[in-house]
mmCIF file of the N, C-alpha and C atoms, coordinates in Angstrom:
data_MODEL
# 
_entry.id   MODEL 
# 
loop_
_atom_site.group_PDB 
_atom_site.id 
_atom_site.type_symbol 
_atom_site.label_atom_id 
_atom_site.label_alt_id 
_atom_site.label_comp_id 
_atom_site.label_asym_id 
_atom_site.label_entity_id 
_atom_site.label_seq_id 
_atom_site.pdbx_PDB_ins_code 
_atom_site.Cartn_x 
_atom_site.Cartn_y 
_atom_site.Cartn_z 
_atom_site.occupancy 
_atom_site.B_iso_or_equiv 
_atom_site.pdbx_formal_charge 
_atom_site.auth_seq_id 
_atom_site.auth_comp_id 
_atom_site.auth_asym_id 
_atom_site.auth_atom_id 
_atom_site.pdbx_PDB_model_num 
ATOM 1   N N  . MET A 1 1  ? 0.848   -1.174 0.000   1.00 0.00 ? 1  MET A N  1 
ATOM 2   C CA . MET A 1 1  ? 0.000   0.000  0.000   1.00 0.00 ? 1  MET A CA 1 
ATOM 3   C C  . MET A 1 1  ? 0.895   1.238  0.000   1.00 0.00 ? 1  MET A C  1 
ATOM 4   N N  . LEU A 1 2  ? 0.526   2.192  -0.786  1.00 0.00 ? 2  LEU A N  1 
ATOM 5   C CA . LEU A 1 2  ? 1.217   3.478  -0.836  1.00 0.00 ? 2  LEU A CA 1 
ATOM 6   C C  . LEU A 1 2  ? 0.329   4.529  -0.189  1.00 0.00 ? 2  LEU A C  1 
ATOM 7   N N  . VAL A 1 3  ? 0.923   5.394  0.612   1.00 0.00 ? 3  VAL A N  1 
ATOM 8   C CA . VAL A 1 3  ? 0.174   6.464  1.260   1.00 0.00 ? 3  VAL A CA 1 
ATOM 9   C C  . VAL A 1 3  ? 0.805   7.789  0.852   1.00 0.00 ? 3  VAL A C  1 
ATOM 10  N N  . TYR A 1 4  ? 0.010   8.668  0.300   1.00 0.00 ? 4  TYR A N  1 
ATOM 11  C CA . TYR A 1 4  ? 0.465   9.997  -0.098  1.00 0.00 ? 4  TYR A CA 1 
ATOM 12  C C  . TYR A 1 4  ? -0.289  11.024 0.727   1.00 0.00 ? 4  TYR A C  1 
ATOM 13  N N  . ASP A 1 5  ? 0.436   11.929 1.345   1.00 0.00 ? 5  ASP A N  1 
ATOM 14  C CA . ASP A 1 5  ? -0.157  13.023 2.111   1.00 0.00 ? 5  ASP A CA 1 
ATOM 15  C C  . ASP A 1 5  ? -0.003  14.275 1.257   1.00 0.00 ? 5  ASP A C  1 
ATOM 16  N N  . ILE A 1 6  ? -1.095  14.718 0.675   1.00 0.00 ? 6  ILE A N  1 
ATOM 17  C CA . ILE A 1 6  ? -1.066  15.850 -0.249  1.00 0.00 ? 6  ILE A CA 1 
ATOM 18  C C  . ILE A 1 6  ? -1.879  16.983 0.359   1.00 0.00 ? 6  ILE A C  1 
ATOM 19  N N  . SER A 1 7  ? -1.260  18.146 0.455   1.00 0.00 ? 7  SER A N  1 
ATOM 20  C CA . SER A 1 7  ? -1.988  19.279 1.024   1.00 0.00 ? 7  SER A CA 1 
ATOM 21  C C  . SER A 1 7  ? -1.851  20.489 0.109   1.00 0.00 ? 7  SER A C  1 
ATOM 22  N N  . GLY A 1 8  ? -2.831  21.360 0.180   1.00 0.00 ? 8  GLY A N  1 
ATOM 23  C CA . GLY A 1 8  ? -2.814  22.567 -0.628  1.00 0.00 ? 8  GLY A CA 1 
ATOM 24  C C  . GLY A 1 8  ? -3.987  23.451 -0.264  1.00 0.00 ? 8  GLY A C  1 
ATOM 25  N N  . ASN A 1 9  ? -3.965  24.680 -0.746  1.00 0.00 ? 9  ASN A N  1 
ATOM 26  C CA . ASN A 1 9  ? -5.078  25.575 -0.440  1.00 0.00 ? 9  ASN A CA 1 
ATOM 27  C C  . ASN A 1 9  ? -6.197  25.483 -1.473  1.00 0.00 ? 9  ASN A C  1 
ATOM 28  N N  . ARG A 1 10 ? -5.938  24.738 -2.559  1.00 0.00 ? 10 ARG A N  1 
ATOM 29  C CA . ARG A 1 10 ? -6.977  24.437 -3.556  1.00 0.00 ? 10 ARG A CA 1 
ATOM 30  C C  . ARG A 1 10 ? -6.421  23.399 -4.521  1.00 0.00 ? 10 ARG A C  1 
ATOM 31  N N  . PHE A 1 11 ? -7.312  22.682 -5.191  1.00 0.00 ? 11 PHE A N  1 
ATOM 32  C CA . PHE A 1 11 ? -6.897  21.663 -6.152  1.00 0.00 ? 11 PHE A CA 1 
ATOM 33  C C  . PHE A 1 11 ? -7.713  21.790 -7.427  1.00 0.00 ? 11 PHE A C  1 
ATOM 34  N N  . LEU A 1 12 ? -7.078  21.527 -8.554  1.00 0.00 ? 12 LEU A N  1 
ATOM 35  C CA . LEU A 1 12 ? -7.768  21.493 -9.835  1.00 0.00 ? 12 LEU A CA 1 
ATOM 36  C C  . LEU A 1 12 ? -8.407  20.123 -10.032 1.00 0.00 ? 12 LEU A C  1 
ATOM 37  N N  . HIS A 1 13 ? -9.320  20.034 -10.993 1.00 0.00 ? 13 HIS A N  1 
ATOM 38  C CA . HIS A 1 13 ? -9.996  18.774 -11.299 1.00 0.00 ? 13 HIS A CA 1 
ATOM 39  C C  . HIS A 1 13 ? -8.961  17.702 -11.649 1.00 0.00 ? 13 HIS A C  1 
ATOM 40  N N  . HIS A 1 14 ? -9.008  16.564 -11.004 1.00 0.00 ? 14 HIS A N  1 
ATOM 41  C CA . HIS A 1 14 ? -8.102  15.419 -11.205 1.00 0.00 ? 14 HIS A CA 1 
ATOM 42  C C  . HIS A 1 14 ? -6.652  15.695 -10.801 1.00 0.00 ? 14 HIS A C  1 
ATOM 43  N N  . MET A 1 15 ? -6.383  16.799 -10.145 1.00 0.00 ? 15 MET A N  1 
ATOM 44  C CA . MET A 1 15 ? -5.003  17.160 -9.811  1.00 0.00 ? 15 MET A CA 1 
ATOM 45  C C  . MET A 1 15 ? -4.316  16.104 -8.953  1.00 0.00 ? 15 MET A C  1 
ATOM 46  N N  . VAL A 1 16 ? -4.996  15.597 -7.935  1.00 0.00 ? 16 VAL A N  1 
ATOM 47  C CA . VAL A 1 16 ? -4.392  14.587 -7.061  1.00 0.00 ? 16 VAL A CA 1 
ATOM 48  C C  . VAL A 1 16 ? -4.089  13.322 -7.851  1.00 0.00 ? 16 VAL A C  1 
ATOM 49  N N  . ARG A 1 17 ? -4.964  12.941 -8.754  1.00 0.00 ? 17 ARG A N  1 
ATOM 50  C CA . ARG A 1 17 ? -4.726  11.745 -9.575  1.00 0.00 ? 17 ARG A CA 1 
ATOM 51  C C  . ARG A 1 17 ? -3.499  11.919 -10.461 1.00 0.00 ? 17 ARG A C  1 
ATOM 52  N N  . TYR A 1 18 ? -3.303  13.111 -11.013 1.00 0.00 ? 18 TYR A N  1 
ATOM 53  C CA . TYR A 1 18 ? -2.100  13.380 -11.809 1.00 0.00 ? 18 TYR A CA 1 
ATOM 54  C C  . TYR A 1 18 ? -0.850  13.360 -10.931 1.00 0.00 ? 18 TYR A C  1 
ATOM 55  N N  . LEU A 1 19 ? -0.935  13.946 -9.740  1.00 0.00 ? 19 LEU A N  1 
ATOM 56  C CA . LEU A 1 19 ? 0.211   13.944 -8.825  1.00 0.00 ? 19 LEU A CA 1 
ATOM 57  C C  . LEU A 1 19 ? 0.608   12.526 -8.440  1.00 0.00 ? 19 LEU A C  1 
ATOM 58  N N  . VAL A 1 20 ? -0.370  11.712 -8.057  1.00 0.00 ? 20 VAL A N  1 
ATOM 59  C CA . VAL A 1 20 ? -0.090  10.337 -7.643  1.00 0.00 ? 20 VAL A CA 1 
ATOM 60  C C  . VAL A 1 20 ? 0.518   9.539  -8.794  1.00 0.00 ? 20 VAL A C  1 
ATOM 61  N N  . ALA A 1 21 ? -0.062  9.630  -9.975  1.00 0.00 ? 21 ALA A N  1 
ATOM 62  C CA . ALA A 1 21 ? 0.462   8.879  -11.124 1.00 0.00 ? 21 ALA A CA 1 
ATOM 63  C C  . ALA A 1 21 ? 1.889   9.294  -11.444 1.00 0.00 ? 21 ALA A C  1 
ATOM 64  N N  . THR A 1 22 ? 2.170   10.583 -11.384 1.00 0.00 ? 22 THR A N  1 
ATOM 65  C CA . THR A 1 22 ? 3.516   11.059 -11.696 1.00 0.00 ? 22 THR A CA 1 
ATOM 66  C C  . THR A 1 22 ? 4.508   10.628 -10.625 1.00 0.00 ? 22 THR A C  1 
ATOM 67  N N  . MET A 1 23 ? 4.103   10.649 -9.355  1.00 0.00 ? 23 MET A N  1 
ATOM 68  C CA . MET A 1 23 ? 4.998   10.181 -8.285  1.00 0.00 ? 23 MET A CA 1 
ATOM 69  C C  . MET A 1 23 ? 5.306   8.693  -8.438  1.00 0.00 ? 23 MET A C  1 
ATOM 70  N N  . ILE A 1 24 ? 4.331   7.922  -8.867  1.00 0.00 ? 24 ILE A N  1 
ATOM 71  C CA . ILE A 1 24 ? 4.572   6.496  -9.110  1.00 0.00 ? 24 ILE A CA 1 
ATOM 72  C C  . ILE A 1 24 ? 5.546   6.326  -10.274 1.00 0.00 ? 24 ILE A C  1 
ATOM 73  N N  . GLN A 1 25 ? 5.375   7.119  -11.325 1.00 0.00 ? 25 GLN A N  1 
ATOM 74  C CA . GLN A 1 25 ? 6.303   7.046  -12.460 1.00 0.00 ? 25 GLN A CA 1 
ATOM 75  C C  . GLN A 1 25 ? 7.723   7.428  -12.036 1.00 0.00 ? 25 GLN A C  1 
ATOM 76  N N  . VAL A 1 26 ? 7.860   8.415  -11.165 1.00 0.00 ? 26 VAL A N  1 
ATOM 77  C CA . VAL A 1 26 ? 9.183   8.803  -10.655 1.00 0.00 ? 26 VAL A CA 1 
ATOM 78  C C  . VAL A 1 26 ? 9.796   7.642  -9.880  1.00 0.00 ? 26 VAL A C  1 
ATOM 79  N N  . SER A 1 27 ? 8.992   6.992  -9.036  1.00 0.00 ? 27 SER A N  1 
ATOM 80  C CA . SER A 1 27 ? 9.520   5.879  -8.232  1.00 0.00 ? 27 SER A CA 1 
ATOM 81  C C  . SER A 1 27 ? 9.949   4.695  -9.092  1.00 0.00 ? 27 SER A C  1 
ATOM 82  N N  . ARG A 1 28 ? 9.364   4.553  -10.267 1.00 0.00 ? 28 ARG A N  1 
ATOM 83  C CA . ARG A 1 28 ? 9.717   3.459  -11.187 1.00 0.00 ? 28 ARG A CA 1 
ATOM 84  C C  . ARG A 1 28 ? 10.819  3.862  -12.170 1.00 0.00 ? 28 ARG A C  1 
ATOM 85  N N  . GLY A 1 29 ? 11.282  5.089  -12.073 1.00 0.00 ? 29 GLY A N  1 
ATOM 86  C CA . GLY A 1 29 ? 12.333  5.559  -12.966 1.00 0.00 ? 29 GLY A CA 1 
ATOM 87  C C  . GLY A 1 29 ? 11.846  5.937  -14.350 1.00 0.00 ? 29 GLY A C  1 
ATOM 88  N N  . LEU A 1 30 ? 10.532  6.094  -14.516 1.00 0.00 ? 30 LEU A N  1 
ATOM 89  C CA . LEU A 1 30 ? 9.958   6.434  -15.818 1.00 0.00 ? 30 LEU A CA 1 
ATOM 90  C C  . LEU A 1 30 ? 9.830   7.942  -16.024 1.00 0.00 ? 30 LEU A C  1 
ATOM 91  N N  . TYR A 1 31 ? 10.018  8.698  -14.971 1.00 0.00 ? 31 TYR A N  1 
ATOM 92  C CA . TYR A 1 31 ? 9.922   10.154 -15.016 1.00 0.00 ? 31 TYR A CA 1 
ATOM 93  C C  . TYR A 1 31 ? 10.963  10.682 -14.041 1.00 0.00 ? 31 TYR A C  1 
ATOM 94  N N  . SER A 1 32 ? 11.681  11.712 -14.396 1.00 0.00 ? 32 SER A N  1 
ATOM 95  C CA . SER A 1 32 ? 12.768  12.183 -13.531 1.00 0.00 ? 32 SER A CA 1 
ATOM 96  C C  . SER A 1 32 ? 12.249  13.056 -12.386 1.00 0.00 ? 32 SER A C  1 
ATOM 97  N N  . LYS A 1 33 ? 12.963  13.010 -11.269 1.00 0.00 ? 33 LYS A N  1 
ATOM 98  C CA . LYS A 1 33 ? 12.619  13.850 -10.121 1.00 0.00 ? 33 LYS A CA 1 
ATOM 99  C C  . LYS A 1 33 ? 12.732  15.326 -10.487 1.00 0.00 ? 33 LYS A C  1 
ATOM 100 N N  . ASP A 1 34 ? 13.742  15.642 -11.285 1.00 0.00 ? 34 ASP A N  1 
ATOM 101 C CA . ASP A 1 34 ? 13.940  17.041 -11.685 1.00 0.00 ? 34 ASP A CA 1 
ATOM 102 C C  . ASP A 1 34 ? 12.778  17.565 -12.529 1.00 0.00 ? 34 ASP A C  1 
ATOM 103 N N  . LYS A 1 35 ? 12.282  16.746 -13.468 1.00 0.00 ? 35 LYS A N  1 
ATOM 104 C CA . LYS A 1 35 ? 11.137  17.157 -14.295 1.00 0.00 ? 35 LYS A CA 1 
ATOM 105 C C  . LYS A 1 35 ? 9.892   17.342 -13.429 1.00 0.00 ? 35 LYS A C  1 
ATOM 106 N N  . PHE A 1 36 ? 9.696   16.418 -12.474 1.00 0.00 ? 36 PHE A N  1 
ATOM 107 C CA . PHE A 1 36 ? 8.539   16.499 -11.586 1.00 0.00 ? 36 PHE A CA 1 
ATOM 108 C C  . PHE A 1 36 ? 8.620   17.766 -10.732 1.00 0.00 ? 36 PHE A C  1 
ATOM 109 N N  . SER A 1 37 ? 9.779   18.027 -10.160 1.00 0.00 ? 37 SER A N  1 
ATOM 110 C CA . SER A 1 37 ? 9.973   19.226 -9.347  1.00 0.00 ? 37 SER A CA 1 
ATOM 111 C C  . SER A 1 37 ? 9.741   20.487 -10.173 1.00 0.00 ? 37 SER A C  1 
ATOM 112 N N  . SER A 1 38 ? 10.227  20.481 -11.398 1.00 0.00 ? 38 SER A N  1 
ATOM 113 C CA . SER A 1 38 ? 10.040  21.621 -12.290 1.00 0.00 ? 38 SER A CA 1 
ATOM 114 C C  . SER A 1 38 ? 8.557   21.873 -12.566 1.00 0.00 ? 38 SER A C  1 
ATOM 115 N N  . LEU A 1 39 ? 7.796   20.799 -12.779 1.00 0.00 ? 39 LEU A N  1 
ATOM 116 C CA . LEU A 1 39 ? 6.354   20.947 -13.022 1.00 0.00 ? 39 LEU A CA 1 
ATOM 117 C C  . LEU A 1 39 ? 5.627   21.504 -11.802 1.00 0.00 ? 39 LEU A C  1 
ATOM 118 N N  . LEU A 1 40 ? 6.068   21.104 -10.608 1.00 0.00 ? 40 LEU A N  1 
ATOM 119 C CA . LEU A 1 40 ? 5.424   21.603 -9.390  1.00 0.00 ? 40 LEU A CA 1 
ATOM 120 C C  . LEU A 1 40 ? 5.668   23.097 -9.205  1.00 0.00 ? 40 LEU A C  1 
ATOM 121 N N  . HIS A 1 41 ? 6.859   23.543 -9.556  1.00 0.00 ? 41 HIS A N  1 
ATOM 122 C CA . HIS A 1 41 ? 7.217   24.943 -9.346  1.00 0.00 ? 41 HIS A CA 1 
ATOM 123 C C  . HIS A 1 41 ? 6.877   25.846 -10.530 1.00 0.00 ? 41 HIS A C  1 
ATOM 124 N N  . GLU A 1 42 ? 6.815   25.270 -11.718 1.00 0.00 ? 42 GLU A N  1 
ATOM 125 C CA . GLU A 1 42 ? 6.507   26.039 -12.924 1.00 0.00 ? 42 GLU A CA 1 
ATOM 126 C C  . GLU A 1 42 ? 5.527   25.258 -13.803 1.00 0.00 ? 42 GLU A C  1 
ATOM 127 N N  . PRO A 1 43 ? 4.244   25.201 -13.399 1.00 0.00 ? 43 PRO A N  1 
ATOM 128 C CA . PRO A 1 43 ? 3.256   24.436 -14.175 1.00 0.00 ? 43 PRO A CA 1 
ATOM 129 C C  . PRO A 1 43 ? 3.148   24.957 -15.608 1.00 0.00 ? 43 PRO A C  1 
ATOM 130 N N  . ARG A 1 44 ? 2.930   24.046 -16.532 1.00 0.00 ? 44 ARG A N  1 
ATOM 131 C CA . ARG A 1 44 ? 2.737   24.434 -17.929 1.00 0.00 ? 44 ARG A CA 1 
ATOM 132 C C  . ARG A 1 44 ? 1.754   23.484 -18.599 1.00 0.00 ? 44 ARG A C  1 
ATOM 133 N N  . LYS A 1 45 ? 1.234   23.919 -19.714 1.00 0.00 ? 45 LYS A N  1 
ATOM 134 C CA . LYS A 1 45 ? 0.252   23.123 -20.450 1.00 0.00 ? 45 LYS A CA 1 
ATOM 135 C C  . LYS A 1 45 ? 0.948   22.144 -21.378 1.00 0.00 ? 45 LYS A C  1 
ATOM 136 N N  . ASN A 1 46 ? 0.172   21.220 -21.905 1.00 0.00 ? 46 ASN A N  1 
ATOM 137 C CA . ASN A 1 46 ? 0.648   20.245 -22.900 1.00 0.00 ? 46 ASN A CA 1 
ATOM 138 C C  . ASN A 1 46 ? 1.818   19.397 -22.408 1.00 0.00 ? 46 ASN A C  1 
ATOM 139 N N  . VAL A 1 47 ? 1.727   18.927 -21.166 1.00 0.00 ? 47 VAL A N  1 
ATOM 140 C CA . VAL A 1 47 ? 2.753   18.053 -20.598 1.00 0.00 ? 47 VAL A CA 1 
ATOM 141 C C  . VAL A 1 47 ? 2.227   16.625 -20.671 1.00 0.00 ? 47 VAL A C  1 
ATOM 142 N N  . GLN A 1 48 ? 3.063   15.690 -21.071 1.00 0.00 ? 48 GLN A N  1 
ATOM 143 C CA . GLN A 1 48 ? 2.665   14.286 -21.199 1.00 0.00 ? 48 GLN A CA 1 
ATOM 144 C C  . GLN A 1 48 ? 2.789   13.563 -19.855 1.00 0.00 ? 48 GLN A C  1 
ATOM 145 N N  . ILE A 1 49 ? 1.732   13.635 -19.053 1.00 0.00 ? 49 ILE A N  1 
ATOM 146 C CA . ILE A 1 49 ? 1.679   12.880 -17.802 1.00 0.00 ? 49 ILE A CA 1 
ATOM 147 C C  . ILE A 1 49 ? 0.375   12.096 -17.782 1.00 0.00 ? 49 ILE A C  1 
ATOM 148 N N  . HIS A 1 50 ? 0.337   11.063 -16.969 1.00 0.00 ? 50 HIS A N  1 
ATOM 149 C CA . HIS A 1 50 ? -0.841  10.204 -16.900 1.00 0.00 ? 50 HIS A CA 1 
ATOM 150 C C  . HIS A 1 50 ? -1.630  10.486 -15.630 1.00 0.00 ? 50 HIS A C  1 
ATOM 151 N N  . ARG A 1 51 ? -2.872  10.054 -15.634 1.00 0.00 ? 51 ARG A N  1 
ATOM 152 C CA . ARG A 1 51 ? -3.765  10.220 -14.488 1.00 0.00 ? 51 ARG A CA 1 
ATOM 153 C C  . ARG A 1 51 ? -3.960  8.862  -13.838 1.00 0.00 ? 51 ARG A C  1 
ATOM 154 N N  . ALA A 1 52 ? -3.807  8.789  -12.519 1.00 0.00 ? 52 ALA A N  1 
ATOM 155 C CA . ALA A 1 52 ? -4.035  7.540  -11.794 1.00 0.00 ? 52 ALA A CA 1 
ATOM 156 C C  . ALA A 1 52 ? -5.523  7.203  -11.829 1.00 0.00 ? 52 ALA A C  1 
ATOM 157 N N  . PRO A 1 53 ? -5.863  5.916  -11.866 1.00 0.00 ? 53 PRO A N  1 
ATOM 158 C CA . PRO A 1 53 ? -7.280  5.547  -11.823 1.00 0.00 ? 53 PRO A CA 1 
ATOM 159 C C  . PRO A 1 53 ? -7.884  5.926  -10.471 1.00 0.00 ? 53 PRO A C  1 
ATOM 160 N N  . ALA A 1 54 ? -9.157  6.236  -10.480 1.00 0.00 ? 54 ALA A N  1 
ATOM 161 C CA . ALA A 1 54 ? -9.825  6.657  -9.246  1.00 0.00 ? 54 ALA A CA 1 
ATOM 162 C C  . ALA A 1 54 ? -9.961  5.519  -8.241  1.00 0.00 ? 54 ALA A C  1 
ATOM 163 N N  . ASN A 1 55 ? -10.126 4.292  -8.738  1.00 0.00 ? 55 ASN A N  1 
ATOM 164 C CA . ASN A 1 55 ? -10.292 3.184  -7.798  1.00 0.00 ? 55 ASN A CA 1 
ATOM 165 C C  . ASN A 1 55 ? -8.995  2.982  -7.019  1.00 0.00 ? 55 ASN A C  1 
ATOM 166 N N  . GLY A 1 56 ? -9.126  2.851  -5.723  1.00 0.00 ? 56 GLY A N  1 
ATOM 167 C CA . GLY A 1 56 ? -7.962  2.681  -4.866  1.00 0.00 ? 56 GLY A CA 1 
ATOM 168 C C  . GLY A 1 56 ? -7.513  3.968  -4.197  1.00 0.00 ? 56 GLY A C  1 
ATOM 169 N N  . LEU A 1 57 ? -7.935  5.106  -4.715  1.00 0.00 ? 57 LEU A N  1 
ATOM 170 C CA . LEU A 1 57 ? -7.600  6.374  -4.072  1.00 0.00 ? 57 LEU A CA 1 
ATOM 171 C C  . LEU A 1 57 ? -8.688  6.711  -3.063  1.00 0.00 ? 57 LEU A C  1 
ATOM 172 N N  . ILE A 1 58 ? -8.273  7.030  -1.852  1.00 0.00 ? 58 ILE A N  1 
ATOM 173 C CA . ILE A 1 58 ? -9.232  7.290  -0.778  1.00 0.00 ? 58 ILE A CA 1 
ATOM 174 C C  . ILE A 1 58 ? -8.920  8.634  -0.131  1.00 0.00 ? 58 ILE A C  1 
ATOM 175 N N  . LEU A 1 59 ? -9.927  9.471  0.004   1.00 0.00 ? 59 LEU A N  1 
ATOM 176 C CA . LEU A 1 59 ? -9.794  10.730 0.726   1.00 0.00 ? 59 LEU A CA 1 
ATOM 177 C C  . LEU A 1 59 ? -10.057 10.443 2.198   1.00 0.00 ? 59 LEU A C  1 
ATOM 178 N N  . LEU A 1 60 ? -9.046  10.637 3.033   1.00 0.00 ? 60 LEU A N  1 
ATOM 179 C CA . LEU A 1 60 ? -9.196  10.313 4.445   1.00 0.00 ? 60 LEU A CA 1 
ATOM 180 C C  . LEU A 1 60 ? -9.596  11.499 5.308   1.00 0.00 ? 60 LEU A C  1 
ATOM 181 N N  . LYS A 1 61 ? -9.095  12.675 4.984   1.00 0.00 ? 61 LYS A N  1 
ATOM 182 C CA . LYS A 1 61 ? -9.362  13.795 5.880   1.00 0.00 ? 61 LYS A CA 1 
ATOM 183 C C  . LYS A 1 61 ? -9.288  15.109 5.112   1.00 0.00 ? 61 LYS A C  1 
ATOM 184 N N  . VAL A 1 62 ? -10.160 16.029 5.477   1.00 0.00 ? 62 VAL A N  1 
ATOM 185 C CA . VAL A 1 62 ? -10.138 17.385 4.942   1.00 0.00 ? 62 VAL A CA 1 
ATOM 186 C C  . VAL A 1 62 ? -10.060 18.324 6.132   1.00 0.00 ? 62 VAL A C  1 
ATOM 187 N N  . GLU A 1 63 ? -9.133  19.253 6.103   1.00 0.00 ? 63 GLU A N  1 
ATOM 188 C CA . GLU A 1 63 ? -8.999  20.228 7.185   1.00 0.00 ? 63 GLU A CA 1 
ATOM 189 C C  . GLU A 1 63 ? -9.200  21.627 6.621   1.00 0.00 ? 63 GLU A C  1 
ATOM 190 N N  . TYR A 1 64 ? -9.819  22.477 7.402   1.00 0.00 ? 64 TYR A N  1 
ATOM 191 C CA . TYR A 1 64 ? -10.034 23.862 7.006   1.00 0.00 ? 64 TYR A CA 1 
ATOM 192 C C  . TYR A 1 64 ? -9.390  24.772 8.037   1.00 0.00 ? 64 TYR A C  1 
ATOM 193 N N  . ASP A 1 65 ? -8.854  25.903 7.581   1.00 0.00 ? 65 ASP A N  1 
ATOM 194 C CA . ASP A 1 65 ? -8.363  26.912 8.509   1.00 0.00 ? 65 ASP A CA 1 
ATOM 195 C C  . ASP A 1 65 ? -9.565  27.514 9.217   1.00 0.00 ? 65 ASP A C  1 
ATOM 196 N N  . LYS A 1 66 ? -9.361  27.905 10.460  1.00 0.00 ? 66 LYS A N  1 
ATOM 197 C CA . LYS A 1 66 ? -10.451 28.534 11.202  1.00 0.00 ? 66 LYS A CA 1 
ATOM 198 C C  . LYS A 1 66 ? -10.742 29.909 10.632  1.00 0.00 ? 66 LYS A C  1 
ATOM 199 N N  . CYS A 1 67 ? -12.037 30.241 10.534  1.00 0.00 ? 67 CYS A N  1 
ATOM 200 C CA . CYS A 1 67 ? -12.443 31.561 10.054  1.00 0.00 ? 67 CYS A CA 1 
ATOM 201 C C  . CYS A 1 67 ? -12.169 32.587 11.135  1.00 0.00 ? 67 CYS A C  1 
ATOM 202 N N  . LYS A 1 68 ? -11.793 33.770 10.708  1.00 0.00 ? 68 LYS A N  1 
ATOM 203 C CA . LYS A 1 68 ? -11.515 34.843 11.680  1.00 0.00 ? 68 LYS A CA 1 
ATOM 204 C C  . LYS A 1 68 ? -12.732 35.684 11.896  1.00 0.00 ? 68 LYS A C  1 
# 
């Protein structure tokens, strides 16, 4: 079992699935860590990455900042 702890102040449609699939590709040596890091810091369009299937992905917890 793989566990990914992903946090952010907002997410795009299927963003977590793309992140998980790309991290798996990095772990298998199919995608470089440097390319992945570059995409995280400088997002761009028309990048060839895959989306992880929805089955098997589980949302365990959602946290919100307290309103002032």
